[in-house]
C-alpha positions in Angstrom: -13.0 27.1 9.3 -11.1 26.9 6.1 -12.0 24.4 3.3 -9.5 21.6 2.6 -7.6 22.2 -0.6 -5.3 20.0 -2.8 -2.3 22.1 -1.9 -2.9 21.3 1.8 -1.2 18.0 1.2 2.1 19.9 1.8 1.0 20.6 5.4 -0.2 17.1 6.4 2.0 14.8 8.5 1.8 11.0 8.1 2.9 8.4 10.7 3.9 4.7 10.2 5.7 1.7 11.5 5.0 1.9 15.3 7.4 0.0 17.6 7.0 -0.7 21.3 10.1 -0.7 23.5 10.9 -3.9 25.4 9.9 -2.3 28.7 6.6 -1.1 27.2 7.3 2.5 28.2 8.1 4.1 24.8 6.8 4.0 21.3 9.0 4.8 18.3 7.4 5.5 14.9 8.2 7.1 11.5 7.1 10.8 11.2 6.8 11.9 7.6 6.0 15.4 6.2 6.6 17.0 2.8 10.0 18.9 2.8 9.4 20.5 -0.6 7.7 19.7 -3.9 10.1 16.8 -4.6 10.9 15.1 -1.2 9.8 14.2 2.3 11.4 14.5 5.7 11.2 11.1 7.3 12.4 10.9 10.9 12.0 8.6 13.8 9.9 10.1 16.6 9.3 8.7 20.1 6.4 9.2 22.5 5.8 7.8 26.1 3.4 4.9 26.0 1.4 6.3 28.9 0.6 9.5 27.0 2.3 11.7 29.5 4.2 13.8 27.0 4.1 14.8 23.3 6.0 13.0 20.6 9.5 14.3 19.9 12.0 13.7 17.1 14.6 11.1 18.0 16.5 11.3 14.7 17.0 14.2 12.4 18.5 12.6 9.3 15.6 13.5 7.1 15.3 10.0 5.6 15.1 7.6 8.5 12.8 4.5 8.6 12.5 1.1 10.1 13.0 1.9 13.8 13.8 -1.2 15.8 14.5 -1.4 19.6 17.3 -3.7 20.7 16.2 -6.6 22.8 17.4 -4.8 26.0 15.9 -1.5 24.9 19.1 0.4 25.3 19.6 1.1 21.6 17.5 1.8 18.5 18.5 0.7 15.0 17.1 2.3 11.9 17.7 2.6 8.2 19.0 6.0 6.9 18.9 6.7 3.2 20.9 9.2 1.2 21.2 10.0 -2.5 23.2 6.8 -3.1 22.3 4.0 -0.7 20.5 3.1 2.5 22.5 1.8 5.6 21.9 0.7 9.1 22.5 3.1 12.0 22.3 2.5 15.7 21.8 5.1 18.5 21.6 4.8 22.3 18.0 5.3 23.5 19.2 7.5 26.4 20.8 10.0 23.9 24.0 10.3 21.8 25.1 10.3 18.2 23.8 7.7 15.7 26.6 5.4 14.5 26.6 4.0 11.0 27.3 0.3 11.2 27.0 -0.7 7.5 28.5 0.8 4.4 27.3 -1.4 1.6 26.7 -1.1 -2.1 22.9 -2.0 -2.1 20.0 -0.5 -0.1 19.6 -2.1 3.3 16.0 -3.2 4.3 14.2 -5.6 6.5 16.4 -5.1 9.6 16.0 -7.3 12.7 17.9 -7.7 15.9 19.7 -10.9 17.1 18.3 -11.8 20.5 21.6 -11.1 22.3 21.6 -7.5 20.9 25.1 -7.9 19.4 24.1 -8.2 15.7 21.5 -7.3 13.2 20.2 -9.1 10.1 19.1 -7.3 6.9 18.7 -7.8 3.2 20.2 -5.9 0.3 20.2 -6.3 -3.5 23.6 -7.1 -5.1 24.8 -8.4 -8.4 26.8 -11.6 -8.8 29.9 -9.6 -9.7 29.5 -7.4 -6.6 29.2 -10.5 -4.5 32.3 -12.1 -6.0 34.2 -8.9 -5.3 32.7 -8.6 -1.7 31.5 -5.1 -2.6 28.2 -6.1 -1.0 30.0 -6.4 2.4 31.9 -3.1 2.3 31.5 -0.4 -0.3 34.5 0.2 -2.5 35.2 4.0 -2.6 36.2 3.7 -6.3 33.1 1.6 -7.3 29.9 3.1 -8.7 27.0 0.9 -9.8 26.2 1.8 -13.4 23.0 1.4 -15.4 23.5 -1.4 -18.0 23.8 -0.1 -21.6 22.3 -2.0 -23.3 20.0 -3.5 -20.7 19.9 -7.3 -21.3 16.9 -9.1 -19.8 17.0 -12.8 -18.9 14.5 -12.9 -16.1 10.7 -13.3 -16.4 10.1 -10.4 -13.9 12.9 -8.0 -14.3 11.5 -4.8 -12.7 9.0 -3.8 -10.0 7.9 -0.8 -8.1 10.0 1.9 -9.9 13.2 0.0 -10.5 14.8 -2.4 -12.8 16.6 -5.2 -11.0 19.6 -5.1 -13.4 21.1 -8.4 -12.3 20.7 -7.8 -8.6 19.3 -10.4 -6.2 18.1 -9.9 -2.6 20.4 -11.7 -0.1 20.5 -12.1 3.6 23.3 -10.6 5.8 24.3 -9.9 9.4 26.4 -7.1 10.8 28.3 -7.6 14.0 27.9 -4.4 16.0 31.2 -4.6 17.8 33.4 -5.1 14.7 31.0 -3.7 12.2 31.9 -6.8 10.0 29.2 -7.7 7.5 28.6 -11.3 6.6 26.5 -12.7 3.8 24.6 -15.9 4.6 23.0 -16.7 1.2 24.2 -17.0 -2.4 23.0 -17.9 -5.8 20.6 -16.6 -8.4 17.6 -16.5 -6.1 15.9 -13.8 -4.0 16.2 -14.4 -0.3 13.8 -12.4 1.8 12.3 -11.7 5.3 15.2 -12.6 7.6 14.5 -13.0 11.3 16.2 -14.7 14.3 14.7 -17.5 16.4 17.3 -18.0 19.0 20.8 -16.4 18.8 22.1 -19.3 16.7 19.2 -19.6 14.3 18.5 -17.4 11.3 15.3 -17.9 9.3 14.6 -16.5 5.8 12.5 -17.3 2.8 13.5 -18.0 -0.8 11.8 -18.9 -4.1 13.5 -21.7 -5.8 12.8 -23.9 -8.8 13.3 -23.6 -12.6 11.3 -20.3 -12.8 11.0 -18.6 -9.4 9.4 -15.5 -11.0 6.5 -17.6 -12.1 5.8 -19.0 -8.7 4.5 -17.9 -5.4 6.0 -20.8 -3.5 8.5 -20.0 -0.8 10.8 -22.3 1.1 11.5 -21.2 4.6 15.0 -22.1 5.6 16.7 -22.2 8.9 20.5 -21.5 9.1 22.4 -22.7 12.2 25.0 -19.9 12.6 27.3 -22.1 14.7 27.4 -25.2 12.4 26.4 -23.5 9.2 23.9 -26.3 8.6 20.9 -25.3 6.5 17.5 -26.8 6.5 14.2 -26.1 4.7 11.8 -26.3 7.6 8.6 -25.7 5.7 7.1 -24.3 2.5 4.3 -21.9 1.9 2.5 -20.2 -1.0 2.1 -16.4 -0.6 2.3 -13.2 -2.7 4.8 -11.7 -0.3 6.6 -13.3 2.6 7.0 -12.2 6.2 8.2 -14.4 9.0 7.8 -14.2 12.8 9.9 -16.6 14.9 10.3 -17.5 18.5 13.3 -19.0 20.4 11.6 -22.3 20.8 11.2 -22.8 17.0 7.7 -21.6 16.4 7.2 -19.8 13.1 4.3 -17.7 11.7 4.0 -16.8 8.0 1.3 -16.1 5.4 -0.4 -18.8 3.3 -2.7 -18.5 0.3 -4.3 -21.5 -1.4 -2.2 -22.1 -4.6 -5.3 -22.7 -6.8 -6.3 -19.3 -8.4 -4.7 -17.5 -5.4 -5.7 -14.0 -6.5 -9.3 -14.8 -5.6 -8.4 -16.6 -2.3 -8.0 -15.0 1.1 -4.6 -14.9 2.8 -4.3 -16.9 6.1 -1.6 -17.0 8.7 0.0 -20.4 9.4 1.9 -21.3 12.6 4.5 -24.1 12.4 6.0 -25.9 15.4 9.4 -27.2 14.3 9.8 -29.6 17.3 6.3 -31.1 16.8 6.3 -30.8 13.0 2.8 -29.5 13.2 1.1 -26.7 11.3 -2.1 -24.8 12.4 -4.0 -21.8 11.0 -5.2 -19.5 13.8 -6.9 -17.2 11.2 -9.1 -20.0 9.7 -12.0 -19.3 12.0 -13.1 -16.1 10.4 -13.9 -15.4 6.7 -11.6 -12.4 6.4 -8.3 -11.7 4.7 -5.4 -11.8 7.2 -2.8 -9.0 6.9 0.0 -8.0 9.2 0.7 -10.4 12.1 2.8 -10.8 15.3 3.3 -13.2 18.2 2.3 -11.9 21.6 3.0 -14.6 24.2 0.9 -17.7 23.4 -1.4 -15.7 21.0 -1.2 -14.5 17.4 -2.3 -11.0 16.6 -3.3 -10.2 13.0 -5.0 -7.4 11.1 -8.0 -7.9 8.9 -10.0 -5.7 6.6 -13.6 -5.8 7.8 -16.5 -3.9 6.4 -14.8 -0.5 6.1 -12.5 -0.9 9.1 -9.0 -2.5 9.4 -9.1 -4.3 12.7 -6.5 -6.1 14.9 -7.6 -9.5 16.2 -6.1 -11.9 18.7 -6.4 -15.7 18.5 -4.7 -18.8 20.1 -2.0 -20.7 18.3 -4.4 -23.5 17.2 -6.9 -24.1 14.3 -9.6 -21.8 15.6 -13.3 -21.3 15.5 -14.6 -17.8 15.2 -15.6 -17.6 18.8 -11.9 -18.1 19.9 -10.8 -15.0 18.0 -11.1 -11.7 19.8 -11.0 -8.1 18.5 -8.3 -5.9 20.0 -8.7 -2.8 17.8 -12.1 -2.5 16.3 -12.4 1.0 14.8 -10.4 2.9 12.2 -8.0 1.9 9.4 -5.0 0.3 11.0 -1.9 0.5 8.8 0.6 -1.2 11.1 0.9 -2.5 14.6 3.4 -3.9 17.2 2.6 -5.9 20.4 4.2 -6.8 23.6 2.9 -8.3 26.9 -0.7 -7.6 26.0 -0.1 -4.0 24.8 -0.8 -3.2 21.2 0.4 0.0 19.5 -1.0 0.9 16.1 -0.9 3.6 13.5 -4.4 4.2 12.2 -6.5 6.8 10.5 -10.2 7.6 11.0 -12.6 10.0 9.2 -11.6 12.8 11.6 -7.8 12.5 11.2 -5.2 11.4 8.6 -3.4 9.1 11.0 -2.0 8.9 14.5 -0.4 6.5 17.0 -2.7 4.7 19.5 -2.0 2.2 22.3 -4.5 -0.4 23.5 -4.0 -1.9 26.9 -6.4 -4.1 28.9 -9.2 -3.1 26.5 -8.6 0.6 26.9 -7.4 2.7 24.0 -5.0 5.7 24.5 -4.2 8.2 21.8 -0.5 9.0 21.9 -0.2 11.6 19.1 -2.2 14.3 17.3 0.3 15.1 14.6 -2.0 17.3 12.5 -3.8 19.1 15.4 -3.0 22.6 14.2 -4.2 21.8 10.7 -7.5 20.2 11.8 -8.2 23.0 14.2 -8.5 25.4 11.3 -9.9 23.3 8.5 -13.4 21.9 8.0 -13.5 18.1 8.0 -16.7 16.6 6.8 -18.0 13.4 8.4 -18.9 10.6 5.9 -22.3 9.0 6.1 -22.3 5.3 5.8 -24.9 3.6 3.6 -25.9 0.1 2.7 -27.7 -0.6 -0.6 -28.7 -3.6 -2.7 -27.2 -4.3 -6.0 -29.4 -5.4 -8.9 -29.2 -9.0 -7.9 -29.9 -8.4 -4.2 -26.4 -8.4 -2.9 -25.8 -5.9 -0.1 -23.0 -3.4 -0.8 -21.5 -0.9 1.7 -20.7 2.7 0.7 -20.3 6.2 2.0 -21.4 9.7 1.1 -19.5 12.8 1.9 -21.1 16.2 1.8 -19.6 19.6 1.1 -18.9 22.1 3.9 -21.9 24.2 4.8 -24.1 21.6 3.1 -27.7 22.6 2.6 -30.1 19.8 1.7 -32.4 22.3 0.0 -29.6 23.1 -2.5 -28.4 20.8 -5.3 -24.8 19.5 -5.9 -22.9 17.6 -8.5 -21.8 14.0 -7.6 -18.2 12.7 -7.7 -18.0 8.9 -7.8 -14.7 7.2 -6.8 -13.8 3.5 -7.5 -10.9 1.8 -5.6 -8.0 -0.2 -7.1 -7.0 -3.7 -6.4 -9.4 -5.1 -7.5 -9.1 -7.0 -4.2 -8.8 -4.1 -1.8 -11.1 -2.2 0.6 -11.9 1.4 1.2 -12.9 2.9 4.5 -13.7 6.4 5.7 -10.1 7.2 6.2 -6.8 5.8 4.8 -4.9 7.2 1.9 -8.0 8.7 0.2 -8.9 10.9 3.1 -7.4 14.0 1.6 -8.8 13.4 -1.9 -12.3 12.8 -0.8 -12.3 15.9 1.5 -10.8 18.1 -1.2 -13.5 17.2 -3.7 -16.2 17.7 -1.1 -14.7 21.1 -0.3 -15.0 22.1 -3.9 -18.7 21.5 -3.8 -19.1 17.9 -4.8 -21.1 15.2 -3.0 -18.6 12.3 -3.0 -19.6 8.7 -3.1 -17.4 5.6 -2.8 -18.1 2.0 -2.0 -16.7 -1.5 -1.7 -18.3 -3.4 -4.7 -18.0 -7.2 -5.1 -14.3 -8.1 -5.6 -13.4 -6.1 -2.5 -11.8 -7.7 0.6 -13.4 -7.3 4.0 -16.6 -9.1 3.3 -15.6 -12.7 2.9 -14.0 -14.9 0.2 -17.1 -15.5 -1.9 -17.7 -11.7 -2.1 -14.1 -11.2 -3.1 -14.2 -14.0 -5.8 -17.6 -12.8 -7.3 -15.8 -10.9 -10.1 -14.0 -14.0 -11.3 -13.7 -13.8 -15.1 -15.8 -10.6 -15.2 -14.3 -7.5 -13.6 -16.4 -5.0 -15.6 -20.0 -6.1 -15.5 -20.2 -7.2 -11.9 -18.4 -4.2 -10.5 -20.4 -1.9 -12.7 -23.7 -3.3 -11.4 -22.7 -2.7 -7.8 -21.2 0.8 -8.3 -24.1 2.1 -10.4 -26.6 0.7 -7.9 -25.0 2.8 -5.3 -24.9 5.8 -7.6 -28.6 5.4 -8.3 -29.3 5.2 -4.6 -27.4 8.4 -3.9 -29.0 10.2 -6.9 -32.5 9.6 -5.4 -31.7 12.3 -2.9 -33.1 15.6 -3.9 -29.9 17.5 -3.3 -27.9 15.4 -5.8 -28.1 16.6 -9.4 -28.2 13.3 -11.4 -27.3 15.2 -14.6 -24.0 16.2 -13.1 -22.2 13.0 -12.3 -18.4 12.7 -12.4 -16.2 9.6 -12.2 -12.6 8.7 -11.2 -10.5 5.8 -10.0 -7.0 4.5 -10.1 -5.4 1.1 -11.2 -8.4 -1.3 -11.1 -10.4 1.9 -10.5 -8.9 3.2 -13.7 -10.0 0.0 -15.5 -13.5 0.6 -14.1 -13.5 4.2 -15.1 -12.6 3.2 -18.7 -15.2 0.4 -18.6 -18.0 2.5 -17.4 -17.6 5.4 -19.8 -17.6 2.7 -22.6 -21.0 1.4 -21.3 -22.9 4.5 -20.2 -23.0 8.2 -21.0 -24.3 9.2 -17.6 -21.0 10.9 -16.5 -20.4 14.5 -17.5 -16.6 14.0 -17.0 -14.1 11.3 -16.0 -10.5 11.1 -14.8 -9.0 7.7 -15.4 -5.8 7.0 -13.5 -3.0 4.4 -13.9 -5.6 2.1 -15.4 -5.5 -1.3 -17.0 -7.2 -0.6 -20.4 -6.1 -3.6 -22.4 -5.6 -6.9 -20.7 -3.5 -8.6 -23.3 -0.9 -5.8 -23.4 -1.1 -5.4 -19.6 -0.3 -9.1 -19.2 2.9 -8.7 -21.3 4.3 -5.7 -19.5 3.4 -6.0 -15.8 5.1 -7.7 -12.9 1.6 -8.8 -11.8 0.6 -10.9 -14.9 -0.7 -13.6 -12.5 -3.6 -11.3 -11.8 -4.9 -11.9 -15.3 -4.1 -15.6 -15.3 -5.9 -16.3 -12.1 -8.7 -13.7 -11.9 -9.7 -14.4 -15.5 -8.4 -18.0 -15.8 -7.0 -17.0 -19.2 -3.8 -16.0 -21.1 -3.4 -13.9 -24.2 -2.2 -16.9 -26.3 -5.2 -19.0 -25.3 -8.0 -16.5 -25.0 -7.0 -13.2 -26.7 -10.6 -12.4 -27.9 -12.0 -13.1 -24.4 -9.5 -10.8 -22.7 -10.0 -8.1 -25.4 -13.8 -8.1 -24.9 -13.2 -7.7 -21.1 -10.9 -4.7 -21.8 -12.1 -1.1 -21.6 -10.2 -0.3 -24.8 -12.5 -2.7 -26.7 -15.5 -0.5 -26.0 -13.9 2.9 -26.7 -16.2 3.5 -29.8 -19.0 4.1 -27.4 -17.2 6.7 -25.3 -18.6 10.2 -25.3 -17.5 11.3 -21.8 -14.7 13.9 -21.6 -11.9 11.9 -20.0 -8.5 12.9 -18.5 -6.0 10.1 -18.6 -3.3 10.2 -15.8 -0.3 7.9 -15.6 3.2 7.7 -14.2 6.3 7.2 -16.4 7.9 4.7 -14.0 4.8 2.7 -13.2 5.9 -1.0 -13.6 2.8 -2.4 -12.1 0.5 -0.9 -14.8 3.1 0.3 -17.3 2.4 3.6 -19.1 1.8 1.9 -22.5 -1.7 1.2 -21.2 -2.3 4.9 -20.6 -0.8 5.8 -24.0 -3.1 3.3 -25.7 -6.3 4.5 -24.1 -5.5 8.2 -24.7 -4.8 7.5 -28.4 -8.0 5.5 -28.8 -10.0 8.4 -27.2 -8.4 10.9 -29.5 -9.2 8.8 -32.5 -12.9 8.9 -31.4 -12.9 12.6 -31.1 -13.4 12.5 -27.3 -12.3 15.5 -25.2 -9.1 14.1 -23.6 -5.7 14.8 -22.3 -2.8 12.6 -21.2 -0.9 13.7 -18.1 2.3 11.8 -17.4 4.4 12.2 -14.2 8.1 11.7 -14.4 10.0 9.9 -11.6 6.7 8.4 -10.4 5.5 4.8 -10.1 2.2 3.1 -9.3 2.1 4.7 -5.8 1.9 8.3 -7.1 -1.4 9.0 -5.3 -0.1 7.6 -2.0 3.6 8.4 -1.8 4.5 10.4 -4.9 6.6 13.6 -4.8 4.5 16.2 -2.9 4.3 18.5 -5.9 3.0 15.7 -8.1 0.4 14.6 -5.5 -0.9 18.1 -5.3 -0.9 18.6 -9.1 -2.8 15.4 -9.6 -5.5 16.4 -7.2 -5.8 19.8 -8.7 -6.1 18.4 -12.2 -8.9 16.0 -11.2 -10.8 18.9 -9.7 -10.1 21.2 -12.7 -11.3 18.5 -15.1 -14.6 18.0 -13.2 -15.1 21.8 -12.8 -14.7 22.4 -16.5 -17.7 20.2 -17.3 -19.7 21.1 -14.2 -22.7 23.5 -14.4 -21.9 24.4 -10.8 -18.4 25.9 -11.4 -17.7 29.0 -13.4 -14.7 27.5 -15.2 -13.9 26.6 -18.8 -12.8 23.1 -19.6 -9.2 22.3 -18.6 -8.3 21.9 -22.2 -8.9 25.7 -22.6 -7.2 26.8 -19.3 -3.5 26.1 -19.8 -1.9 26.0 -16.3 -4.5 28.3 -14.8 -5.7 27.0 -11.5 -2.7 24.8 -10.8 -0.8 25.9 -7.6 2.5 24.8 -9.1 2.2 27.3 -12.0 3.0 31.0 -11.9 -0.6 32.1 -12.5 -2.3 29.3 -10.5 -3.8 29.4 -7.1 -5.3 25.9 -6.9 -8.8 27.3 -7.4 
């Protein structure tokens, strides 16, 4: 069996967005694999729900996402992207050519069918000038959207992900499939999101209104009568992001988070009955964060992180007690699901595979795909060992240990410690970190990761335990786990290495400023100075609500809780990794930390990835994903007594598979 290497990322397929056909006989999903070092092939695949045949490509456009079956199941709509825009296409499910049904100036997303199957709704971003000229309804061959020069900003949040908004707003549209006429149903200087139909004449969507929508998480949910054009705000909710599910009889489901300090509150799902005017929370009976959700008959299905798994649960449409909520999918890390008539199809990963499609029916689970079977038949995949340990104050923490291939407990190994982002997130034995953990183990490291306080999946009080103190509380939990693992004879406690991204980057910076136990560290896309982070991120509320502070009220407090404030104590050789187009944690934080380390004489290097955002490690260009993994391993190897390699600062490009003289070793 071959060891897993960083460069193997180019050979690993990922699956997402499963959709069950109306007759329950077919599952469509997105199949993604690296095409080259800069791009992916994304196509819609289908597979029989009974598992009687292998999955096959249904589209071949190379950039196809959001598969959605028509209500009758005779057609499949999807979004196809090219170098300029993304548009809606429709193709018969019994075969034939895909037909482009929109040609608009913005990128189409969030598509949904009208119940009669004769129209689709979607959103796209367009400027006021484009809306006035109706260029958002049909692209003008002579028009090209230009980047403003200069770029004049008059919004509080003016960029996100990897893009500037540049005057665009998200609006709601429909396209008639017979005439291909596109109609806009919203207007104004607001963002309208999450459109979905109830019955054929009722279109629902969400919108942030008020004097400063960018400073609010309050959404109005509107109903538009497409026959009379009457609009009504039917309910209001508070949520970080809005999704809406609706039924023909006027029942709506949507997320809700308590508005008081919502970053340390768990997300619930509310169900609103328009006719009765009543609201219930089917998720209230369990102390877990609710994720994706969907109606299935008279029940609500929803996902929850739960002690290292991401489960799918089912509950009645009432305020529930925990005994009323059942578990439909109990094992693995579920990334998405769809449901119909008691059948639930999911994409999920487990320690033994990177992700596949499964269907659960009458309590029985059926695996429908094995997209990486050839790869896993020839490569060694180590099984993580789950552990539980007590932090210094007696709180139980969950973690995992991964051993190298051909592990021998009579030998000794260096330790690689990983810390997750968020901070309110949860790691499992699978998910997006599968390849990174396995790669480090294959290079001879015992790998340890955990879910310290602040993580989701263990209840709201556990998640809120880091309120006003990210560094000290998380450090206590992580280091308690490290100490537990280092008690094993095969772990060399003088050879500990550390890495993490986003909040994990914050914690990497914090820990190296408070202990010299780590021989090397790689700090990725981290928050290193809370005051400057607040002033440059689209997620400034995270500082306001997690710390109950702002830079103008408590600058000294936020400074003391910043890793940069403790850089004088850093001795650990530290690689700083950041992405140029990261607008969640802008690159100025990485630049600041790197300069501070240099001024202290610490061995350091700053690696910046062009064209990448905050999702570099999860969905960056394949060549960049591989390069990042190789640089982490090279940095550790260079300060490890177990690897015959000089420090990365002395190696040039040697050991990088993207270089002429590199082999990834």
